[in-house]
N, CA, C and O atoms as a Tinker XYZ file with bonds, in Angstrom:
   472  protein
     1  N      1.125000   -1.318000    0.174000    73     2
     2  CA     0.078000   -0.186000    0.175000    64     1     3
     3  C      0.907000    1.433000    0.125000    63     2     4     5
     4  O      1.524000    1.901000    1.082000    81     3
     5  N      0.750000    2.074000   -1.148000    73     3     6
     6  CA     1.503000    3.463000   -1.266000    64     5     7
     7  C      0.753000    4.600000   -0.992000    63     6     8     9
     8  O      0.260000    5.136000   -1.984000    81     7
     9  N      0.536000    5.110000    0.083000    73     7    10
    10  CA    -0.010000    6.290000   -0.124000    64     9    11
    11  C      0.925000    7.299000    0.827000    63    10    12    13
    12  O      0.536000    7.720000    1.916000    81    11
    13  N      2.049000    7.573000    0.313000    73    11    14
    14  CA     3.002000    8.435000    0.562000    64    13    15
    15  C      2.337000   10.019000   -0.038000    63    14    16    17
    16  O      1.906000   10.235000   -1.171000    81    15
    17  N      2.410000   10.855000    0.956000    73    15    18
    18  CA     2.174000   12.379000    0.659000    64    17    19
    19  C      0.488000   12.548000    0.722000    63    18    20    21
    20  O      0.096000   13.715000    0.755000    81    19
    21  N     -0.345000   11.686000    0.738000    73    19    22
    22  CA    -1.810000   11.581000    0.675000    64    21    23
    23  C     -2.302000   12.377000    2.068000    63    22    24    25
    24  O     -3.200000   13.216000    2.142000    81    23
    25  N     -1.574000   11.942000    2.996000    73    23    26
    26  CA    -1.689000   12.564000    4.457000    64    25    27
    27  C     -1.330000   14.046000    4.308000    63    26    28    29
    28  O     -1.967000   14.730000    5.109000    81    27
    29  N     -0.899000   14.412000    3.900000    73    27    30
    30  CA    -0.055000   15.949000    3.301000    64    29    31
    31  C     -1.153000   16.482000    2.692000    63    30    32    33
    32  O     -1.562000   17.544000    3.161000    81    31
    33  N     -1.639000   16.083000    1.912000    73    31    34
    34  CA    -2.410000   16.594000    0.587000    64    33    35
    35  C     -4.051000   16.525000    1.659000    63    34    36    37
    36  O     -4.509000   17.668000    1.644000    81    35
    37  N     -4.632000   15.931000    2.193000    73    35    38
    38  CA    -5.471000   15.830000    2.775000    64    37    39
    39  C     -5.646000   17.013000    4.009000    63    38    40    41
    40  O     -6.561000   17.832000    4.095000    81    39
    41  N     -4.601000   16.858000    4.838000    73    39    42
    42  CA    -4.033000   18.195000    5.585000    64    41    43
    43  C     -4.174000   19.491000    4.687000    63    42    44    45
    44  O     -4.719000   20.463000    5.209000    81    43
    45  N     -3.813000   19.569000    3.625000    73    43    46
    46  CA    -3.706000   21.037000    2.922000    64    45    47
    47  C     -5.092000   21.078000    2.737000    63    46    48    49
    48  O     -5.704000   22.080000    3.108000    81    47
    49  N     -5.692000   20.116000    2.205000    73    47    50
    50  CA    -7.116000   20.508000    1.480000    64    49    51
    51  C     -7.930000   21.044000    2.756000    63    50    52    53
    52  O     -8.577000   22.091000    2.768000    81    51
    53  N     -7.791000   20.153000    3.825000    73    51    54
    54  CA    -8.793000   20.606000    5.231000    64    53    55
    55  C     -8.264000   22.089000    5.982000    63    54    56    57
    56  O     -8.987000   22.726000    6.748000    81    55
    57  N     -6.780000   22.523000    5.579000    73    55    58
    58  CA    -6.243000   23.877000    6.079000    64    57    59
    59  C     -7.207000   24.659000    5.029000    63    58    60    61
    60  O     -8.122000   25.403000    5.383000    81    59
    61  N     -6.808000   24.331000    3.483000    73    59    62
    62  CA    -7.223000   25.435000    2.582000    64    61    63
    63  C     -9.119000   25.749000    2.759000    63    62    64    65
    64  O     -9.707000   26.809000    2.545000    81    63
    65  N     -9.557000   24.754000    3.099000    73    63    66
    66  CA   -10.908000   24.724000    3.612000    64    65    67
    67  C    -11.227000   26.085000    4.326000    63    66    68    69
    68  O    -11.773000   27.128000    3.967000    81    67
    69  N    -10.562000   25.561000    5.676000    73    67    70
    70  CA   -10.627000   26.290000    6.880000    64    69    71
    71  C    -10.373000   27.536000    6.691000    63    70    72    73
    72  O    -11.225000   28.300000    7.145000    81    71
    73  N     -9.235000   28.132000    6.024000    73    71    74
    74  CA    -8.697000   29.364000    5.640000    64    73    75
    75  C     -9.765000   29.911000    4.509000    63    74    76    77
    76  O    -10.097000   31.089000    4.642000    81    75
    77  N    -10.250000   29.285000    3.575000    73    75    78
    78  CA   -11.554000   29.991000    2.816000    64    77    79
    79  C    -12.494000   30.133000    3.985000    63    78    80    81
    80  O    -12.788000   31.327000    4.029000    81    79
    81  N    -12.957000   29.639000    4.719000    73    79    82
    82  CA   -14.103000   29.775000    5.537000    64    81    83
    83  C    -13.922000   31.033000    6.382000    63    82    84    85
    84  O    -14.747000   31.927000    6.571000    81    83
    85  N    -12.769000   30.931000    6.819000    73    83    86
    86  CA   -12.286000   32.009000    7.809000    64    85    87
    87  C    -11.910000   33.153000    7.274000    63    86    88    89
    88  O    -12.195000   34.065000    8.049000    81    87
    89  N    -11.327000   33.588000    6.169000    73    87    90
    90  CA   -11.028000   34.726000    5.594000    64    89    91
    91  C    -12.165000   35.324000    4.611000    63    90    92    93
    92  O    -12.186000   36.546000    4.465000    81    91
    93  N    -13.088000   34.543000    3.946000    73    91    94
    94  CA   -13.933000   34.819000    3.254000    64    93    95
    95  C    -15.561000   34.903000    3.747000    63    94    96    97
    96  O    -16.340000   35.847000    3.872000    81    95
    97  N    -15.663000   33.616000    3.935000    73    95    98
    98  CA   -16.966000   33.592000    4.455000    64    97    99
    99  C    -17.718000   33.990000    5.702000    63    98   100   101
   100  O    -18.946000   34.004000    5.784000    81    99
   101  N    -16.787000   34.346000    6.765000    73    99   102
   102  CA   -16.982000   34.800000    7.913000    64   101   103
   103  C    -17.444000   36.333000    7.973000    63   102   104   105
   104  O    -18.402000   36.893000    8.505000    81   103
   105  N    -16.487000   36.726000    7.295000    73   103   106
   106  CA   -16.279000   38.421000    6.996000    64   105   107
   107  C    -17.616000   38.898000    6.557000    63   106   108   109
   108  O    -18.175000   39.878000    7.048000    81   107
   109  N    -18.234000   37.950000    5.342000    73   107   110
   110  CA   -19.317000   38.252000    4.568000    64   109   111
   111  C    -20.674000   37.952000    5.508000    63   110   112   113
   112  O    -21.741000   38.566000    5.533000    81   111
   113  N    -20.360000   37.107000    6.056000    73   111   114
   114  CA   -21.786000   36.738000    7.529000    64   113   115
   115  C    -21.693000   37.895000    8.461000    63   114   116   117
   116  O    -22.711000   38.398000    8.936000    81   115
   117  N    -20.767000   38.231000    8.673000    73   115   118
   118  CA   -20.432000   39.217000   10.067000    64   117   119
   119  C    -21.050000   40.613000    9.234000    63   118   120   121
   120  O    -21.773000   41.286000    9.969000    81   119
   121  N    -20.892000   41.155000    7.844000    73   119   122
   122  CA   -21.436000   42.264000    7.466000    64   121   123
   123  C    -22.924000   41.869000    7.056000    63   122   124   125
   124  O    -23.753000   42.767000    7.204000    81   123
   125  N    -23.263000   40.952000    6.685000    73   123   126
   126  CA   -24.506000   40.609000    6.407000    64   125   127
   127  C    -25.576000   40.879000    7.951000    63   126   128   129
   128  O    -26.650000   41.479000    7.990000    81   127
   129  N    -24.956000   40.320000    8.911000    73   127   130
   130  CA   -25.626000   40.454000   10.302000    64   129   131
   131  C    -25.774000   41.859000   10.798000    63   130   132   133
   132  O    -26.833000   42.332000   11.210000    81   131
   133  N    -24.359000   42.637000   10.711000    73   131   134
   134  CA   -24.451000   43.984000   10.808000    64   133   135
   135  C    -25.659000   44.870000   10.345000    63   134   136   137
   136  O    -26.545000   45.438000   10.983000    81   135
   137  N    -25.401000   44.794000    9.124000    73   135   138
   138  CA   -26.572000   45.343000    8.089000    64   137   139
   139  C    -28.205000   44.957000    8.593000    63   138   140   141
   140  O    -29.041000   45.860000    8.609000    81   139
   141  N    -28.544000   43.663000    8.964000    73   139   142
   142  CA   -29.495000   43.333000    9.230000    64   141   143
   143  C    -29.878000   44.206000   10.447000    63   142   144   145
   144  O    -30.948000   44.784000   10.635000    81   143
   145  N    -28.832000   44.180000   11.197000    73   143   146
   146  CA   -29.206000   44.908000   12.646000    64   145   147
   147  C    -29.632000   46.515000   12.546000    63   146   148   149
   148  O    -30.575000   47.072000   13.109000    81   147
   149  N    -28.764000   47.008000   11.763000    73   147   150
   150  CA   -29.187000   48.316000   11.172000    64   149   151
   151  C    -30.545000   48.524000   10.541000    63   150   152   153
   152  O    -31.261000   49.466000   10.882000    81   151
   153  N    -30.900000   47.643000    9.619000    73   151   154
   154  CA   -31.978000   47.911000    9.200000    64   153   155
   155  C    -33.102000   47.887000   10.023000    63   154   156   157
   156  O    -34.011000   48.715000    9.955000    81   155
   157  N    -33.057000   46.998000   10.759000    73   155   158
   158  CA   -33.872000   46.645000   11.828000    64   157   159
   159  C    -34.004000   47.879000   13.082000    63   158   160   161
   160  O    -35.031000   48.153000   13.702000    81   159
   161  N    -32.743000   48.469000   13.229000    73   159   162
   162  CA   -32.790000   49.617000   14.029000    64   161   163
   163  C    -33.816000   50.999000   13.428000    63   162   164   165
   164  O    -34.774000   51.620000   13.889000    81   163
   165  N    -32.923000   51.057000   12.020000    73   163   166
   166  CA   -33.676000   52.160000   11.129000    64   165   167
   167  C    -35.173000   52.094000   11.042000    63   166   168   169
   168  O    -35.812000   53.128000   11.234000    81   167
   169  N    -35.784000   50.974000   10.771000    73   167   170
   170  CA   -37.259000   50.735000   10.756000    64   169   171
   171  C    -37.905000   50.710000   12.167000    63   170   172   173
   172  O    -39.129000   50.731000   12.292000    81   171
   173  N    -37.054000   50.666000   13.236000    73   171   174
   174  CA   -37.867000   50.944000   14.407000    64   173   175
   175  C    -38.136000   52.776000   14.938000    63   174   176   177
   176  O    -39.073000   53.374000   15.467000    81   175
   177  N    -36.616000   53.212000   14.400000    73   175   178
   178  CA   -36.611000   54.589000   14.656000    64   177   179
   179  C    -37.735000   55.337000   13.820000    63   178   180   181
   180  O    -38.405000   56.230000   14.338000    81   179
   181  N    -37.919000   54.919000   12.458000    73   179   182
   182  CA   -38.921000   55.331000   11.853000    64   181   183
   183  C    -40.366000   55.098000   12.608000    63   182   184   185
   184  O    -41.167000   55.999000   12.855000    81   183
   185  N    -40.509000   53.916000   12.877000    73   183   186
   186  CA   -41.760000   53.746000   14.256000    64   185   187
   187  C    -41.833000   54.394000   15.225000    63   186   188   189
   188  O    -42.913000   54.741000   15.703000    81   187
   189  N    -40.695000   54.695000   15.720000    73   187   190
   190  CA   -40.787000   55.441000   17.105000    64   189   191
   191  C    -40.898000   57.512000   16.614000    63   190   192   193
   192  O    -41.404000   58.348000   17.362000    81   191
   193  N    -40.467000   57.725000   15.657000    73   191   194
   194  CA   -40.357000   59.137000   15.119000    64   193   195
   195  C    -42.285000   59.190000   14.957000    63   194   196   197
   196  O    -42.923000   59.884000   15.749000    81   195
   197  N    -42.879000   58.513000   14.041000    73   195   198
   198  CA   -44.547000   58.541000   13.597000    64   197   199
   199  C    -45.049000   58.864000   14.692000    63   198   200   201
   200  O    -45.439000   60.005000   14.943000    81   199
   201  N    -45.116000   57.581000   15.736000    73   199   202
   202  CA   -45.703000   57.234000   16.755000    64   201   203
   203  C    -45.522000   58.732000   17.521000    63   202   204   205
   204  O    -46.411000   59.558000   17.726000    81   203
   205  N    -44.096000   58.820000   17.877000    73   203   206
   206  CA   -44.384000   60.358000   18.785000    64   205   207
   207  C    -44.638000   61.606000   18.462000    63   206   208   209
   208  O    -44.985000   62.550000   19.171000    81   207
   209  N    -44.393000   61.518000   17.081000    73   207   210
   210  CA   -45.333000   62.979000   16.447000    64   209   211
   211  C    -46.864000   62.696000   16.322000    63   210   212   213
   212  O    -47.641000   63.651000   16.323000    81   211
   213  N    -47.284000   61.516000   16.222000    73   211   214
   214  CA   -48.753000   61.750000   16.344000    64   213   215
   215  C    -49.134000   61.805000   17.976000    63   214   216   217
   216  O    -50.259000   62.226000   18.245000    81   215
   217  N    -48.204000   61.376000   19.148000    73   215   218
   218  CA   -48.757000   61.516000   20.153000    64   217   219
   219  C    -48.465000   63.012000   20.459000    63   218   220   221
   220  O    -49.239000   63.679000   21.146000    81   219
   221  N    -47.277000   63.536000   19.904000    73   219   222
   222  CA   -47.352000   65.194000   20.317000    64   221   223
   223  C    -48.365000   66.086000   19.691000    63   222   224   225
   224  O    -48.758000   67.121000   20.231000    81   223
   225  N    -48.879000   65.546000   18.247000    73   223   226
   226  CA   -50.126000   66.214000   17.810000    64   225   227
   227  C    -51.248000   66.061000   18.323000    63   226   228   229
   228  O    -52.118000   66.927000   18.227000    81   227
   229  N    -51.439000   64.813000   19.023000    73   227   230
   230  CA   -53.025000   64.513000   19.729000    64   229   231
   231  C    -52.969000   65.096000   21.095000    63   230   232   233
   232  O    -53.966000   65.728000   21.446000    81   231
   233  N    -51.611000   64.956000   22.231000    73   231   234
   234  CA   -51.456000   65.506000   23.582000    64   233   235
   235  C    -50.711000   66.197000   23.910000    63   234   236   237
   236  O    -50.707000   66.494000   25.105000    81   235
   237  N    -49.632000   66.841000   22.929000    73   235   238
   238  CA   -48.872000   67.500000   23.228000    64   237   239
   239  C    -47.540000   66.768000   24.215000    63   238   240   241
   240  O    -46.588000   67.430000   24.630000    81   239
   241  N    -47.665000   65.777000   24.382000    73   239   242
   242  CA   -46.862000   64.685000   25.010000    64   241   243
   243  C    -45.996000   63.751000   24.049000    63   242   244   245
   244  O    -46.439000   63.413000   22.951000    81   243
   245  N    -44.605000   63.306000   24.559000    73   243   246
   246  CA   -44.171000   62.410000   23.561000    64   245   247
   247  C    -42.840000   61.964000   24.766000    63   246   248   249
   248  O    -42.379000   62.633000   25.690000    81   247
   249  N    -42.455000   60.412000   24.237000    73   247   250
   250  CA   -41.321000   59.969000   25.026000    64   249   251
   251  C    -40.115000   60.587000   24.372000    63   250   252   253
   252  O    -39.993000   60.679000   23.150000    81   251
   253  N    -39.094000   61.072000   25.389000    73   251   254
   254  CA   -37.587000   61.452000   24.555000    64   253   255
   255  C    -36.879000   60.579000   24.404000    63   254   256   257
   256  O    -36.308000   60.445000   23.321000    81   255
   257  N    -36.660000   59.597000   25.563000    73   255   258
   258  CA   -36.001000   58.519000   25.378000    64   257   259
   259  C    -36.764000   57.149000   25.433000    63   258   260   261
   260  O    -37.657000   56.994000   26.266000    81   259
   261  N    -36.399000   56.096000   24.501000    73   259   262
   262  CA   -37.147000   54.945000   24.414000    64   261   263
   263  C    -36.074000   53.700000   24.408000    63   262   264   265
   264  O    -35.397000   53.410000   23.421000    81   263
   265  N    -36.031000   53.054000   25.588000    73   263   266
   266  CA   -35.165000   51.906000   25.005000    64   265   267
   267  C    -35.805000   50.439000   24.477000    63   266   268   269
   268  O    -36.720000   49.992000   25.169000    81   267
   269  N    -35.390000   49.665000   23.307000    73   267   270
   270  CA   -35.656000   49.020000   22.655000    64   269   271
   271  C    -35.158000   47.421000   22.879000    63   270   272   273
   272  O    -34.386000   46.979000   22.028000    81   271
   273  N    -35.528000   46.618000   23.882000    73   271   274
   274  CA   -35.194000   45.435000   23.753000    64   273   275
   275  C    -34.681000   44.514000   22.808000    63   274   276   277
   276  O    -33.763000   43.695000   22.853000    81   275
   277  N    -35.711000   44.936000   21.716000    73   275   278
   278  CA   -35.440000   43.872000   20.526000    64   277   279
   279  C    -34.609000   44.157000   19.828000    63   278   280   281
   280  O    -33.991000   43.269000   19.241000    81   279
   281  N    -34.215000   45.876000   19.594000    73   279   282
   282  CA   -32.871000   46.084000   18.586000    64   281   283
   283  C    -31.986000   46.221000   19.854000    63   282   284   285
   284  O    -30.856000   46.284000   19.371000    81   283
   285  N    -31.872000   46.292000   21.043000    73   283   286
   286  CA   -30.778000   46.237000   21.575000    64   285   287
   287  C    -30.118000   47.905000   21.780000    63   286   288   289
   288  O    -28.951000   48.247000   21.973000    81   287
   289  N    -31.006000   48.500000   21.688000    73   287   290
   290  CA   -30.625000   50.067000   21.781000    64   289   291
   291  C    -31.574000   50.992000   22.270000    63   290   292   293
   292  O    -32.770000   50.752000   22.434000    81   291
   293  N    -30.962000   52.123000   22.509000    73   291   294
   294  CA   -31.849000   53.649000   23.038000    64   293   295
   295  C    -31.970000   54.437000   21.582000    63   294   296   297
   296  O    -31.185000   54.428000   20.634000    81   295
   297  N    -33.105000   55.050000   21.730000    73   295   298
   298  CA   -33.571000   55.979000   20.840000    64   297   299
   299  C    -33.982000   57.290000   20.910000    63   298   300   301
   300  O    -35.204000   57.394000   21.015000    81   299
   301  N    -33.464000   58.165000   20.891000    73   299   302
   302  CA   -33.866000   59.951000   21.452000    64   301   303
   303  C    -34.603000   60.374000   20.357000    63   302   304   305
   304  O    -34.376000   60.159000   19.166000    81   303
   305  N    -35.810000   61.205000   21.041000    73   303   306
   306  CA   -36.787000   62.013000   20.102000    64   305   307
   307  C    -36.541000   63.294000   20.377000    63   306   308   309
   308  O    -36.301000   63.671000   21.524000    81   307
   309  N    -36.573000   64.013000   19.446000    73   307   310
   310  CA   -36.686000   65.476000   19.586000    64   309   311
   311  C    -38.052000   66.027000   18.617000    63   310   312   313
   312  O    -38.333000   65.468000   17.556000    81   311
   313  N    -38.697000   66.991000   19.063000    73   311   314
   314  CA   -39.884000   67.324000   18.174000    64   313   315
   315  C    -39.665000   68.864000   18.343000    63   314   316   317
   316  O    -39.131000   69.196000   19.402000    81   315
   317  N    -39.954000   69.729000   17.572000    73   315   318
   318  CA   -40.131000   71.149000   17.761000    64   317   319
   319  C    -40.354000   71.505000   16.184000    63   318   320   321
   320  O    -39.967000   71.068000   15.100000    81   319
   321  N    -41.409000   72.810000   16.793000    73   319   322
   322  CA   -42.225000   73.714000   15.805000    64   321   323
   323  C    -41.032000   74.234000   14.733000    63   322   324   325
   324  O    -39.918000   74.625000   15.080000    81   323
   325  N    -41.501000   74.150000   13.423000    73   323   326
   326  CA   -40.340000   74.993000   12.584000    64   325   327
   327  C    -40.499000   76.497000   12.853000    63   326   328   329
   328  O    -41.637000   76.946000   12.999000    81   327
   329  N    -39.255000   77.433000   12.939000    73   327   330
   330  CA   -39.374000   78.758000   13.347000    64   329   331
   331  C    -39.560000   79.355000   11.832000    63   330   332   333
   332  O    -39.640000   80.581000   11.913000    81   331
   333  N    -39.638000   78.983000   10.726000    73   331   334
   334  CA   -39.922000   79.479000    9.611000    64   333   335
   335  C    -41.672000   79.679000    9.302000    63   334   336   337
   336  O    -42.261000   80.644000    8.814000    81   335
   337  N    -42.166000   78.457000    9.764000    73   335   338
   338  CA   -43.436000   78.011000    9.567000    64   337   339
   339  C    -44.220000   77.237000   10.776000    63   338   340   341
   340  O    -44.007000   76.054000   11.041000    81   339
   341  N    -45.226000   78.125000   11.526000    73   339   342
   342  CA   -45.473000   77.259000   12.725000    64   341   343
   343  C    -46.364000   76.197000   12.546000    63   342   344   345
   344  O    -46.689000   75.466000   13.482000    81   343
   345  N    -46.861000   76.037000   11.179000    73   343   346
   346  CA   -47.692000   74.734000   10.860000    64   345   347
   347  C    -47.149000   73.663000   10.778000    63   346   348   349
   348  O    -47.759000   72.594000   10.782000    81   347
   349  N    -45.579000   73.825000   10.669000    73   347   350
   350  CA   -44.937000   72.621000   10.546000    64   349   351
   351  C    -44.412000   72.162000   11.779000    63   350   352   353
   352  O    -44.148000   72.864000   12.755000    81   351
   353  N    -44.269000   70.830000   11.660000    73   351   354
   354  CA   -43.355000   70.495000   13.101000    64   353   355
   355  C    -42.230000   69.536000   12.678000    63   354   356   357
   356  O    -42.465000   68.749000   11.760000    81   355
   357  N    -40.902000   69.541000   13.338000    73   355   358
   358  CA   -40.056000   69.036000   12.559000    64   357   359
   359  C    -39.433000   67.973000   13.840000    63   358   360   361
   360  O    -38.850000   68.411000   14.831000    81   359
   361  N    -39.718000   66.378000   13.560000    73   359   362
   362  CA   -39.034000   65.551000   14.814000    64   361   363
   363  C    -37.669000   64.858000   14.039000    63   362   364   365
   364  O    -37.424000   64.896000   12.833000    81   363
   365  N    -36.836000   64.193000   15.160000    73   363   366
   366  CA   -35.672000   63.576000   14.686000    64   365   367
   367  C    -35.781000   62.604000   15.948000    63   366   368   369
   368  O    -36.279000   62.744000   17.065000    81   367
   369  N    -34.925000   61.276000   15.136000    73   367   370
   370  CA   -34.758000   60.068000   16.287000    64   369   371
   371  C    -33.437000   60.218000   15.885000    63   370   372   373
   372  O    -33.007000   60.529000   14.774000    81   371
   373  N    -32.641000   59.877000   17.256000    73   371   374
   374  CA   -31.215000   59.680000   16.967000    64   373   375
   375  C    -31.137000   58.183000   17.530000    63   374   376   377
   376  O    -31.901000   57.792000   18.413000    81   375
   377  N    -30.223000   57.435000   16.992000    73   375   378
   378  CA   -29.822000   56.200000   17.636000    64   377   379
   379  C    -28.292000   55.635000   17.317000    63   378   380   381
   380  O    -27.575000   55.981000   16.378000    81   379
   381  N    -28.018000   54.760000   18.264000    73   379   382
   382  CA   -26.457000   54.255000   17.515000    64   381   383
   383  C    -26.542000   52.973000   16.637000    63   382   384   385
   384  O    -27.155000   51.978000   17.022000    81   383
   385  N    -25.932000   53.037000   15.499000    73   383   386
   386  CA   -25.595000   51.903000   14.658000    64   385   387
   387  C    -24.932000   50.501000   15.129000    63   386   388   389
   388  O    -24.407000   50.490000   16.242000    81   387
   389  N    -24.926000   49.735000   14.625000    73   387   390
   390  CA   -24.055000   48.667000   14.594000    64   389   391
   391  C    -22.392000   49.131000   14.667000    63   390   392   393
   392  O    -21.688000   48.654000   15.558000    81   391
   393  N    -22.043000   49.722000   14.052000    73   391   394
   394  CA   -20.914000   50.178000   14.081000    64   393   395
   395  C    -20.503000   51.425000   15.050000    63   394   396   397
   396  O    -19.544000   52.179000   14.882000    81   395
   397  N    -21.439000   51.457000   16.080000    73   395   398
   398  CA   -21.573000   52.800000   17.177000    64   397   399
   399  C    -21.342000   54.197000   16.825000    63   398   400   401
   400  O    -20.779000   55.020000   17.547000    81   399
   401  N    -21.900000   54.438000   15.461000    73   399   402
   402  CA   -22.003000   55.576000   14.870000    64   401   403
   403  C    -23.289000   56.032000   15.365000    63   402   404   405
   404  O    -24.180000   55.191000   15.483000    81   403
   405  N    -23.522000   57.269000   15.678000    73   403   406
   406  CA   -24.742000   58.140000   15.580000    64   405   407
   407  C    -25.423000   58.556000   14.237000    63   406   408   409
   408  O    -24.982000   59.336000   13.394000    81   407
   409  N    -26.651000   57.826000   14.230000    73   407   410
   410  CA   -27.699000   57.889000   12.971000    64   409   411
   411  C    -28.774000   58.938000   13.715000    63   410   412   413
   412  O    -29.169000   58.953000   14.880000    81   411
   413  N    -29.095000   59.819000   12.568000    73   411   414
   414  CA   -30.144000   60.510000   12.744000    64   413   415
   415  C    -31.134000   60.555000   11.637000    63   414   416   417
   416  O    -30.788000   60.601000   10.457000    81   415
   417  N    -32.439000   60.539000   12.054000    73   415   418
   418  CA   -33.502000   60.119000   11.227000    64   417   419
   419  C    -34.448000   61.297000   11.507000    63   418   420   421
   420  O    -35.034000   61.237000   12.588000    81   419
   421  N    -34.748000   62.563000   10.570000    73   419   422
   422  CA   -35.508000   63.397000   10.862000    64   421   423
   423  C    -36.566000   63.459000    9.673000    63   422   424   425
   424  O    -36.279000   63.173000    8.510000    81   423
   425  N    -37.735000   63.839000   10.077000    73   423   426
   426  CA   -38.992000   64.321000    9.026000    64   425   427
   427  C    -39.610000   65.530000    9.480000    63   426   428   429
   428  O    -39.415000   66.026000   10.590000    81   427
   429  N    -40.470000   66.058000    8.463000    73   427   430
   430  CA   -41.292000   67.509000    8.712000    64   429   431
   431  C    -42.624000   66.795000    8.487000    63   430   432   433
   432  O    -42.788000   65.749000    7.860000    81   431
   433  N    -43.607000   67.583000    9.143000    73   431   434
   434  CA   -45.003000   67.140000    8.915000    64   433   435
   435  C    -45.675000   68.498000    9.142000    63   434   436   437
   436  O    -45.116000   69.371000    9.805000    81   435
   437  N    -47.116000   68.698000    8.475000    73   435   438
   438  CA   -47.860000   69.846000    8.992000    64   437   439
   439  C    -48.529000   69.426000   10.275000    63   438   440   441
   440  O    -49.003000   68.290000   10.297000    81   439
   441  N    -48.622000   70.098000   11.223000    73   439   442
   442  CA   -48.802000   69.945000   12.478000    64   441   443
   443  C    -50.882000   69.965000   12.460000    63   442   444   445
   444  O    -51.388000   69.648000   13.537000    81   443
   445  N    -51.534000   70.198000   11.692000    73   443   446
   446  CA   -52.689000   69.812000   11.302000    64   445   447
   447  C    -53.164000   68.735000   10.859000    63   446   448   449
   448  O    -54.362000   68.474000   10.974000    81   447
   449  N    -52.093000   67.739000   10.138000    73   447   450
   450  CA   -52.352000   66.356000    9.436000    64   449   451
   451  C    -52.336000   65.640000   10.110000    63   450   452   453
   452  O    -51.448000   65.931000   10.911000    81   451
   453  N    -53.116000   64.119000   10.562000    73   451   454
   454  CA   -53.116000   63.231000   11.169000    64   453   455
   455  C    -51.971000   62.271000   10.424000    63   454   456   457
   456  O    -51.939000   62.067000    9.210000    81   455
   457  N    -51.316000   61.887000   11.112000    73   455   458
   458  CA   -50.382000   60.690000   10.635000    64   457   459
   459  C    -51.062000   59.377000   10.420000    63   458   460   461
   460  O    -51.819000   58.994000   11.312000    81   459
   461  N    -50.879000   58.561000    9.248000    73   459   462
   462  CA   -51.743000   57.519000    9.338000    64   461   463
   463  C    -50.415000   56.567000    9.077000    63   462   464   465
   464  O    -49.738000   56.604000    8.049000    81   463
   465  N    -50.141000   55.560000   10.410000    73   463   466
   466  CA   -48.943000   54.493000   10.200000    64   465   467
   467  C    -49.893000   53.349000   10.244000    63   466   468   469
   468  O    -50.875000   53.515000   10.967000    81   467
   469  N    -49.767000   51.981000    9.474000    73   467   470
   470  CA   -50.097000   50.740000   10.267000    64   469   471
   471  C    -49.038000   50.073000   10.639000    63   470   472
   472  O    -49.159000   49.038000   11.294000    81   471
């Protein structure tokens, strides 16, 4: 039985596979996971902003800080009338993304219009 060199070939094939997974597939998976978390936080920020704008329009009250365990983050809301036109309200939500950068989502609505969100 002559199997000289086959053990080395098997070891190199296994090492090559592990290196491929480590240097190519894991970083791609990591980026996809972070992007998925960022999209989830972005959607949550939009939901919080429009809920708070509606609450401010209805009662004059809104929550300035919301902690969401589902997206593992804190969201800070600021709502103020526009200086140039008092019929417009500007609302902003600030949160931290997966790269620990501050992200701000803002929108302007008319104060007399109801916001419809599903």
